[in-house]
N, C-alpha and C positions, 0 to 999 in steps of 0.2 A: 480730278487735276488733270491740267490743261498742258501738251507740248504745241508752244509758239512755233513754228519754220517762217520764219527771215520777216517775223514781224505782222505775218498777217491773220489773221484770225482761225482761230486751232480747229485743224484738221482732223483731230483725233483726240482720245480722250482714252489716257492711262488706267488703269484698273487694279489694284491692290487686289491678293490671292483674298480678303475674306470681300470682297465689293460682291455685290447682292445677284445668287444669279439672275435673278428679274431685271434689274435692271441691265443687267448683259444682256437679255436674249431682245429683252424692249430696243436697246439701240440697234439689235443685228437685224429688232421690224422694221424699224427707219432709217436702215440702210439700205437695206430691201428696198422697197418705197423708193427709195431716189436712184437704185439701180432700173428701176422699172421706168419708174418717168425716162431717166435717162436716153432708155433703148427705146422709149415708145420718141424723143423727140430726135433722135439718129446723130447723138454731137459725142464719134469716137472719143472725141475727149474726158468728155462730162461722163463715160460710162466706165473708161482704165480707170479713170476715179474714182468713181462709186462702186466700180466693183475693189476693187484696192483697198477700199473702207469695209466693204462687208466682208472680206477677208480678213483686213485683218481684228476685224472684231469677231469675226466666227474662231481663230485664232487663241483669241484674249479667251474663250469660252474654252474653245475644249482646253486650253492648260489650265483653266479652273478645274476641269471637271479629271484631272491628270492623266486626258486623253492626247497622244501621241500622233503628230501628225501622222506618221507612220501606218499608225493603227489606218487612217479613211486611204493609206494604197493600197495596203491589206486586204482594205474591202472592197476594193477597184480587181483586182486579181482575183478573187475569192467569184465575182462574181463576171470577169469576161470567163471564167471557169463553166458558170451554166450551160 
């Protein structure tokens, strides 16, 4: 399913809990490539938009695997102590 913002082309697709993980990680790969292109072009607006897309789909992946963002923050804290 797509969510339209202000009548523009869909920027995000929303995934239900039963959406295949393979499709979710494929979307993360696509968004990662788009971040790389935006960075190489040095367009701040594009970088911000593409990183937002990447973070969005990464959060969807984590949620589908029942991993909370707090788990990631805890890992950051653990690494700071090393």
